[in-house]
C-alpha positions, 0 to 999 in steps of 0.5 A: 055933955062933958068938956074935953079939958087939958086936965082929962088929956094929961092927968090920970083919971079920978073917976071912970069915964067912957069912950066910943070909938064910932068909926075906923077913919072918923070920929072918936068920941068921950062919953060920961059914964054918969048920964050917957052924954057924949062928946065927939072930939073930932070930926070926920075929914072930908078926904075920908068920907067914903072910908069905912066910918060906919058900924063900928060904935065900940064902947069902953071906958078909962080906968081910974088911974089912967090917962086918956091916952093910956086907957086908949092904948090899952083897949085898942091893944088888949081888947080890939087887938090893935096897935096905936100909932099915935095919940096926939091932942092940940089946942085951938086958939080960936075956939079954944077947944081941944081936938084929938087925933088917934092913928092906929095900925091893924095887922092882918090876922091879929084883930080880935073882932073880925069887922075891924080887921075887914074894914082896915083891910078893905080901906088900907089894902094894896088894891092894885095887888089884889087885881094883878094877874101874876100869870102874865109875869115871868116866874122868876127862877125859870126866867133866870135859868136861860138868862145869860146876864151875869147880874140879871136882877138889881145889880146894886143889890146882887152881885151875880146870878148865884146871889139872886138865885139863893134870895129867891130860893129863900122867898119860897122857903119863907113861904112865898107862893110864887115870885116873878121878875117885874120891871124887865129891860130887854132892849136889843142893845142891852141884850147884845152887851149884857147877854140877856134882859134885865129886871129891877124888881120881884113881886111876891105872891103871899100865902094866907098862913100868918107865920109865913107871911110874917116872915116875908114881912120881916125880910122886906123890912130887913131888906129895904130898910124903910124909914121909921114909921113906913115899915111894911105892915100886913094889911091883908095884902096879896103880894109883897114888892121888892124894888131896889131902884 
């Protein structure tokens, strides 16, 4: 078993050594290619014990001249088709041992080994969206046609019905299978004053084609402007949720 030292973590490798990805969420291992011994860098957290942690076991190697982080980035991107979000390590002063945390992003349809994508989609997918029956929600265009409210959807974003109709038309052009309204308010007082119901959000049903999905994910990131590190990433969801509240 080799010791995970600061030299291994920070400096380019002087000789090749192996790495083992044992689980999508869970353990990461460092292996010595000379005798096959391995060192598990971090144990699985309790909160992830029900996550997809088995049947991964992918082995590869860090090349001469690569740092550990650089080698992991290459393997994830070029070999597995996954994107490295962060690579962090710290020294536990009590045990004098280093620990490493590797966080990756998987985008639907990009993983080069199908089972990696399947595990991620299963674990990170929006389970609520997978079970939601959109037939119970009013289709957006039809709902708007007979709505006399001059600002029927997200009035902080759309000034009038023409603007929101144009936005929904564009969603369909980009590949949305269906667009429905959500968070609908239709109190008698509102109906009397504004002439019709009001909605705060749209739910967009996604197609399976990657090109269409990519366009809609690009739009939601431009439209809702999430904070850096919290952008919308395609993990195989069935829908996107546009809310301007």
